[in-house]
C-alpha positions in Angstrom: 8.3 -8.9 -5.1 8.7 -9.4 -8.8 5.9 -9.9 -11.3 7.6 -11.8 -14.0 7.1 -12.2 -17.7 3.7 -10.6 -18.1 2.3 -8.4 -20.9 2.4 -5.0 -19.1 -0.3 -2.4 -20.0 0.8 0.7 -18.2 -2.6 2.5 -18.0 -1.9 5.3 -20.4 -3.5 3.7 -23.4 -0.2 2.5 -24.9 0.0 -1.0 -26.2 1.4 -3.7 -24.0 5.0 -4.6 -23.6 6.7 -7.7 -22.3 8.3 -6.8 -19.0 8.9 -7.6 -15.4 7.7 -5.3 -12.6 9.6 -5.1 -9.4 7.9 -3.8 -6.2 9.7 -2.5 -3.1 8.4 -0.6 -0.1 4.9 -0.7 -1.5 5.9 1.1 -4.7 7.0 0.1 -8.2 10.8 0.0 -8.2 11.5 -1.0 -11.7 9.9 -2.0 -15.0 11.9 -4.0 -17.5 14.1 -7.1 -17.5 14.7 -7.9 -13.9 16.9 -10.7 -12.3 14.5 -13.0 -10.5 17.2 -13.9 -8.0 16.8 -10.4 -6.5 13.5 -11.5 -4.8 12.2 -14.5 -3.0 8.6 -13.6 -3.9 7.8 -14.1 -7.6 4.5 -13.9 -9.3 4.7 -15.8 -12.6 2.7 -13.7 -15.0 3.7 -15.6 -18.2 0.7 -15.7 -20.5 -1.2 -13.1 -18.3 -1.8 -9.4 -18.5 -0.4 -7.0 -15.9 -2.3 -3.7 -15.4 -2.6 -0.9 -12.8 -5.2 -1.6 -10.1 -8.7 -0.5 -11.3 -10.1 2.8 -9.8 -13.9 2.6 -9.4 -14.7 6.3 -9.8 -18.4 6.0 -8.7 -19.3 3.7 -5.7 -21.6 3.7 -2.7 -19.4 1.5 -0.4 -19.3 4.1 2.4 -21.3 1.9 4.9 -20.5 -1.5 3.3 -16.7 -1.1 3.9 -17.4 -0.4 7.6 -19.5 -3.6 7.8 -17.1 -5.8 5.6 -13.7 -4.2 5.0 -12.6 -7.1 2.9 -14.4 -5.4 -0.1 -15.1 -8.8 -1.5 -17.1 -8.0 -4.7 -14.8 -5.2 -5.7 -11.3 -6.5 -5.0 -12.1 -9.7 -6.9 -12.9 -7.5 -9.9 -9.5 -6.0 -9.7 -10.7 -2.8 -8.1 -7.9 -1.4 -5.8 -9.4 2.0 -5.2 -13.0 3.0 -4.5 -14.4 6.6 -4.7 -17.1 6.9 -2.0 -19.5 9.7 -1.0 -21.3 9.9 -4.4 -24.7 11.2 -5.4 -24.6 13.6 -2.6 -24.8 10.9 0.0 -21.6 10.7 2.1 -21.8 9.5 5.8 -20.2 12.7 7.0 -20.3 15.5 8.1 -23.1 15.0 10.6 -24.5 16.6 13.7 -26.5 14.7 16.4 -29.8 15.2 14.7 -28.7 14.3 11.1 -26.8 11.3 12.4 -30.1 9.9 13.7 -31.7 10.4 10.3 -28.8 8.8 8.5 -28.9 5.8 10.8 -32.6 5.4 10.2 -32.2 5.6 6.4 -29.4 2.9 6.6 -31.9 0.4 7.9 -30.6 -3.0 9.1 -27.1 -2.4 7.8 -26.9 0.8 9.8 -27.6 -1.1 13.0 -24.4 -3.1 12.4 -22.2 -0.1 12.7 -21.3 2.1 15.7 -21.9 5.6 14.5 -19.2 7.2 16.7 -18.2 10.1 14.3 -19.6 13.4 13.3 -17.0 15.3 11.3 -15.7 14.3 7.9 -12.2 13.7 9.3 -13.7 11.6 12.1 -15.4 9.3 9.6 -12.1 8.8 7.7 -10.3 8.0 11.0 -13.1 5.5 11.7 -12.4 3.8 8.4 -8.7 3.8 9.0 -9.1 2.1 12.4 -11.2 -0.7 10.8 -9.0 -1.0 7.8 -10.0 -1.9 4.2 -8.7 -4.2 1.5 -9.0 -1.3 -1.0 -7.8 2.3 -1.1 -10.6 4.8 -0.4 -11.1 8.2 -2.0 -13.8 10.2 -0.2 -16.1 12.8 -1.6 -18.2 15.1 0.6 -21.9 14.9 -0.2 -24.1 18.0 -0.3 -26.9 16.1 1.5 -25.2 16.0 4.9 -23.8 19.5 4.4 -27.2 20.9 3.5 -29.2 19.1 6.1 -26.8 20.1 8.9 -27.7 23.7 8.1 -31.2 23.6 6.6 -32.7 20.3 7.6 -34.9 18.9 4.8 -36.4 22.2 3.9 -37.2 22.6 0.2 -36.2 26.2 -0.4 -33.3 28.5 -1.2 -30.8 29.1 1.6 -30.7 32.4 3.3 -27.3 34.2 3.0 -26.3 33.2 6.5 -27.2 29.5 5.7 -25.2 29.6 2.5 -22.3 31.0 4.4 -22.5 28.1 6.9 -22.6 25.5 4.1 -19.5 27.1 2.5 -17.7 26.9 5.9 -18.7 23.2 6.4 -17.6 22.4 2.8 -14.2 24.0 3.4 -13.8 22.0 6.6 -14.5 18.8 4.7 -12.0 19.7 2.0 -9.3 20.5 4.7 -10.0 17.1 6.3 -9.4 15.2 3.1 -12.4 15.3 0.8 -11.5 15.1 -2.9 -14.5 17.1 -3.9 -18.3 17.7 -3.5 -21.0 15.4 -4.9 -24.7 15.9 -5.6 -27.6 13.6 -6.4 -30.0 16.1 -8.0 -32.6 13.6 -9.1 -33.1 12.7 -5.4 -34.4 14.6 -2.4 -33.1 16.5 -0.5 -30.1 16.9 -2.8 -32.4 18.1 -5.6 -33.7 20.9 -3.4 -30.4 22.7 -4.1 -30.6 25.0 -7.1 -27.8 25.9 -9.5 -26.5 29.2 -7.7 -26.3 27.4 -4.4 -24.2 24.5 -5.9 -21.9 27.0 -7.7 -21.1 28.8 -4.4 -20.2 25.5 -2.7 -18.1 24.4 -5.8 -16.2 27.7 -5.6 -15.0 26.5 -2.2 -14.1 23.1 -3.6 -12.1 24.7 -6.4 -9.9 26.6 -3.9 -8.8 23.2 -2.6 -8.2 21.6 -6.0 -11.2 19.3 -5.7 -13.8 18.1 -8.2 -17.6 18.3 -8.6 -19.1 14.8 -9.1 -22.8 14.9 -9.9 -25.8 12.7 -10.5 -27.3 15.3 -12.8 -30.8 16.7 -12.4 -32.3 14.5 -15.1 -31.3 11.5 -17.1 -34.5 11.3 -19.3 -36.6 14.1 -20.6 -34.4 16.8 -19.1 -31.0 15.1 -19.9 -29.7 17.8 -22.1 -30.7 20.6 -19.8 -29.2 18.7 -16.9 -25.9 18.2 -18.7 -25.8 21.9 -19.5 -26.4 22.8 -15.8 -23.4 20.6 -14.7 -21.2 22.4 -17.3 -22.5 25.8 -16.1 -21.5 24.9 -12.6 -18.1 23.8 -13.7 -17.5 27.0 -15.7 -18.7 29.4 -13.1 -17.0 27.7 -10.2 -13.9 26.9 -12.2 -14.1 23.3 -10.9 -13.6 20.0 -12.8 -16.9 18.2 -13.4 -17.6 14.4 -13.4 -21.0 13.5 -14.7 -22.0 10.2 -13.0 -23.3 7.1 -14.8 -24.1 8.9 -18.0 -27.2 7.5 -19.7 -30.5 8.2 -21.4 -33.4 6.7 -19.3 -36.8 5.8 -20.7 -37.6 4.6 -24.2 -38.7 7.9 -25.6 -35.3 9.4 -24.5 -33.1 6.8 -26.2 -30.6 8.3 -28.5 -30.1 11.5 -26.5 -26.6 10.6 -25.4 -25.4 11.4 -28.9 -26.3 15.0 -28.3 -25.2 15.1 -24.6 -21.8 13.7 -25.5 -21.4 16.3 -28.2 -22.2 19.1 -25.6 -19.6 17.7 -23.3 -17.0 17.7 -26.0 -17.9 21.2 -27.0 -17.5 22.3 -23.4 -14.0 20.7 -23.2 -13.0 22.6 -26.4 -13.9 25.8 -24.4 -11.6 24.7 -21.6 -14.1 23.3 -19.2 -12.9 20.1 -17.6 -16.0 17.8 -18.0 -15.9 14.0 -18.1 -18.3 11.2 -17.4 -18.5 7.6 -16.2 -20.5 4.6 -17.3 -21.4 1.1 -16.2 -21.8 -1.7 -18.8 -25.5 -2.5 -18.1 -28.9 -1.3 -19.4 -30.5 -1.3 -15.9 -29.9 1.2 -13.1 -30.5 0.8 -9.4 -31.8 3.1 -6.6 -34.3 3.2 -3.8 -38.0 2.8 -4.2 -38.7 6.0 -2.4 -37.6 7.8 -5.6 -41.0 6.9 -7.0 -42.5 9.6 -4.7 -42.6 13.2 -5.8 -39.8 15.5 -4.4 -42.1 17.7 -2.4 -43.3 14.8 -0.3 -39.7 14.2 0.9 -39.5 17.6 2.6 -39.0 17.1 6.3 -37.2 13.7 6.0 -38.2 10.1 5.9 -40.6 10.3 8.9 -42.6 13.1 7.3 -42.6 11.2 4.0 -44.1 8.1 5.6 -46.6 10.2 7.5 -47.8 11.7 4.1 -48.3 8.2 2.7 -50.7 7.4 5.6 -52.8 10.5 5.0 -55.7 9.6 2.7 -55.9 13.0 0.8 -52.1 13.4 0.5 -51.7 9.8 -0.6 -54.4 10.3 -3.4 -52.5 13.4 -4.5 -49.2 11.5 -4.7 -50.8 8.7 -6.6 -52.3 11.2 -9.1 -48.9 12.9 -9.6 -47.1 9.6 -10.2 -49.6 8.6 -12.9 -49.8 12.0 -14.6 -46.4 13.5 -13.8 -45.5 17.0 -12.5 -43.4 19.7 -14.1 -39.7 19.4 -13.4 -39.8 15.9 -11.9 -38.5 12.9 -13.8 -40.1 9.8 -12.2 -37.9 6.8 -12.9 -40.7 4.5 -11.7 -43.0 5.7 -14.5 -40.2 5.8 -17.1 -39.5 2.1 -16.5 -43.0 0.9 -15.7 -43.8 -1.5 -12.8 -43.0 -4.5 -15.0 -39.4 -3.3 -15.3 -38.8 -2.5 -11.6 -37.2 -5.3 -9.7 -37.0 -5.5 -5.9 -33.4 -6.1 -4.8 -33.6 -5.5 -1.1 -36.6 -5.6 1.3 -35.6 -6.3 4.9 -39.0 -7.5 6.1 -40.1 -9.1 2.9 -37.1 -11.1 1.6 -39.5 -13.2 -0.5 -40.1 -10.1 -2.7 -36.5 -9.9 -3.7 -36.0 -10.8 -7.4 -39.6 -10.1 -8.3 -41.0 -7.1 -10.2 -43.5 -4.6 -8.8 -46.0 -5.7 -11.4 -45.6 -9.4 -10.4 -46.0 -8.6 -6.7 -49.0 -6.2 -7.3 -50.8 -9.0 -9.3 -50.1 -11.5 -6.5 -51.6 -9.1 -4.0 -54.4 -8.0 -6.4 -53.4 -4.4 -5.9 -52.8 -1.4 -8.0 -49.0 -1.2 -8.4 -48.7 2.3 -7.0 -50.8 1.4 -4.0 -48.5 -1.6 -3.5 -45.4 0.7 -3.6 -47.0 2.9 -0.9 -47.7 0.0 1.4 -44.3 -1.5 0.9 -42.5 1.8 1.7 -44.6 2.1 4.8 -43.8 -1.4 5.9 -40.1 -1.1 5.3 -39.7 2.5 6.7 -38.9 3.7 3.2 -35.9 1.5 2.8 -36.4 -0.7 -0.3 -33.8 -1.3 -3.0 -34.8 -1.6 -6.7 -33.3 -2.3 -10.2 -34.9 -0.5 -13.1 -34.6 -1.6 -16.7 -34.8 1.6 -18.8 -31.7 2.1 -21.0 -30.7 0.6 -24.4 -27.5 -1.2 -25.3 -26.7 1.2 -28.2 -26.7 4.2 -26.0 -24.6 2.5 -23.4 -22.1 1.4 -26.1 -21.8 5.0 -27.4 -20.9 6.3 -23.9 -18.6 3.4 -23.2 -16.7 4.0 -26.4 -16.3 7.7 -26.0 -12.7 8.7 -25.0 -13.8 11.0 -22.2 -15.8 8.2 -20.3 -14.3 6.1 -17.5 -15.7 3.1 -15.8 -17.7 3.4 -12.6 -19.8 0.6 -11.1 -22.3 2.8 -9.2 -22.4 -0.1 -6.7 -21.2 -1.0 -3.2 -18.7 -3.5 -2.1 -20.8 -6.6 -1.4 -20.2 -10.2 -0.3 -22.3 -13.4 -0.9 -22.5 -14.1 2.9 -23.5 -12.3 6.1 -25.8 -9.3 6.1 -24.4 -8.1 2.7 -25.5 -11.4 1.1 -29.1 -11.2 2.1 -30.3 -9.1 -0.9 -30.2 -9.5 -4.7 -28.1 -6.4 -5.7 -27.5 -5.2 -9.2 -24.9 -7.5 -10.8 -22.7 -4.5 -11.4 -21.6 -4.8 -7.7 -19.8 -8.0 -8.7 -19.2 -7.8 -12.5 -18.6 -4.3 -13.8 -14.9 -4.3 -14.7 -14.7 -8.0 -15.8 -17.8 -7.4 -18.0 -16.1 -4.6 -19.8 -13.0 -6.6 -20.4 -14.7 -9.9 -21.3 -17.8 -8.8 -23.2 -16.9 -5.4 -24.7 -13.2 -6.0 -25.3 -12.7 -9.7 -26.0 -16.1 -10.7 -27.4 -17.4 -7.5 -29.1 -14.1 -5.7 -29.9 -15.9 -2.5 -29.1 -12.8 -1.3 -27.2 -9.2 -2.5 -27.4 -7.7 -3.8 -24.2 -5.3 -0.9 -23.7 -8.0 1.7 -24.1 -10.4 -0.1 -21.7 -7.6 -0.3 -19.1 -7.0 3.5 -19.5 -10.7 4.1 -18.7 -10.3 2.0 -15.5 -6.9 3.4 -14.3 -5.1 6.5 -15.5 -8.2 8.4 -16.6 -9.9 8.3 -13.2 -6.6 8.8 -11.5 -6.0 11.9 -13.5 -9.5 13.2 -12.8 -8.9 12.8 -9.0 -5.4 14.1 -9.0 -3.9 10.7 -8.0 -0.6 11.2 -9.7 1.0 8.2 -8.1 -1.7 5.7 -8.8 -3.4 4.4 -12.0 -0.1 3.8 -13.8 2.6 1.2 -14.0 5.7 3.3 -13.7 8.6 3.7 -11.3 7.6 5.5 -8.1 3.9 4.8 -8.4 2.2 2.8 -5.6 2.1 -0.9 -6.5 -1.6 -1.4 -7.1 -1.6 -4.1 -9.7 -4.0 -6.6 -11.4 -2.8 -9.8 -13.1 -5.5 -11.2 -15.3 -6.1 -13.9 -17.9 -7.4 -12.0 -20.9 -8.8 -15.2 -22.5 -10.9 -16.1 -19.4 -11.9 -12.8 -17.8 -15.7 -12.6 -17.5 -18.5 -11.5 -15.2 -20.8 -14.3 -13.9 -23.3 -12.3 -11.8 -26.8 -12.0 -13.2 -30.0 -10.2 -12.1 -31.4 -13.5 -11.0 -28.2 -14.7 -9.3 -26.1 -11.6 -8.6 -23.9 -12.6 -5.7 -21.3 -14.4 -7.9 -17.6 -13.5 -8.3 -16.1 -13.0 -11.7 -13.6 -15.2 -13.5 -10.1 -14.5 -14.8 -8.6 -12.2 -12.1 -5.7 -14.2 -10.8 -3.8 -11.7 -8.6 -4.6 -8.3 -7.1 -1.8 -6.3 -5.4 -2.7 -3.3 -3.2 0.1 -1.0 -2.0 2.7 -3.8 -2.7 1.0 -6.7 -0.9 -1.0 -9.6 -2.5 -4.7 -9.4 -1.6 -6.0 -11.8 -4.2 -3.7 -14.8 -4.9 -4.9 -17.3 -7.5 -8.5 -16.0 -7.1 -8.4 -16.4 -3.3 -8.7 -13.5 -0.8 -5.7 -13.4 1.5 -7.7 -11.4 4.1 -5.1 -8.6 4.1 -6.4 -5.1 4.7 -3.8 -3.3 2.6 -5.8 -0.3 1.5 -5.2 3.3 2.5 -7.7 6.0 3.2 -6.5 8.8 0.9 -6.9 12.5 1.6 -6.8 15.2 -1.1 -4.8 17.8 0.8 -2.5 15.6 2.9 
């Protein structure tokens, strides 16, 4: 195959060159002036931009790719590689007991999948059997590792338990994990304290992996949380990726100026710390995060039981209103008028409405409404929270050490994945950066934006043969129209594909041709140490 006559941006940050790109055996064979007579398959890229395939450094597509391996909302953005297992929540490793808990937490979507794996390697083999349209880079989450050994106990591990967690982590790394992830703002990931994480990260470092973290606070404790991540990186001698860097809550706006300075100072000391960012001022998570961490001890069944107990329910309500030391409540930071329901299996009519709106309709206190909805939905409710400001997001986006991560799953506007109203970042992250922040606002130049989507995440992960257009690299390519590229998904109408992505090539085969999916499952499940 020859991609002919395009403006080639190689992913390094260099300006574009006019060149052809030849592909053979799934890899890039030549870049330059190429005789088109050498191939019967020509992509005419005249007037278009040719880039490496985009690497989404932070996704939650673990289950979604098993349900719909076409990866519709991501491949149509130009994403050719997804990093899964983030925020501490991978789908492996498991044992019989934790598998039941994971299935329950997955709700309706979990019932669409046959959970026939336990080990980390078994999960990867499952994904390979099904196939995917995108490449997959797996991280091991500390949640399944910790719960296998300690359940949902909120305490420090005993020495023997820590030893077992180190053993399980090493096994995941041998079976292909690219590193360890934590979600320290969530339970039970947040039950793990700094020394425990350092010990697991020392294991990860031996295998050349990274530590990817949703840090312990993104609002009042943002600065301390960034420092904790850096401390873990320094003491474990492991590269650190700070997820979806932001300052949440109005009174915390502006703090990213300090946090980014701290990250750069750490890099000057030789600590490999970087971050990722999505181009929106709203985040997304589960409604159960509105409940204090202690109430999550024992798992989802125990949480729901506490919400049914009158005295305990009153205590939880009091703590949500007044706050408790060490807990950053995103629900309170945003306020019920800024919390939008995105997925509610038994109450689809709630989707697209705020907690404040629904509470008024029900003539209920918003917190009481949250309790009742969690009970009705077995704890599984998706939300979007509006709590950041554009200026802060722009600052992180423009920083040279940030890369682009959607913090979203591969979705589709049909079937079970089309039933909710997800955050529009699932469909629009990468085109939004290129259309809004490159073309319209000139906040980044095109070559720098592409670097943040390609070679920078590839370098962080150690993918030396992806993320670049150069001879020998795997032929993951995007051919786009710079003048047309734009996101079309909105919060009100999120299940909409972007414009301007003409072709997407994965491992040398065309998966998107003239904005149409060819249905090819060309992706590979990548393994760190294979």
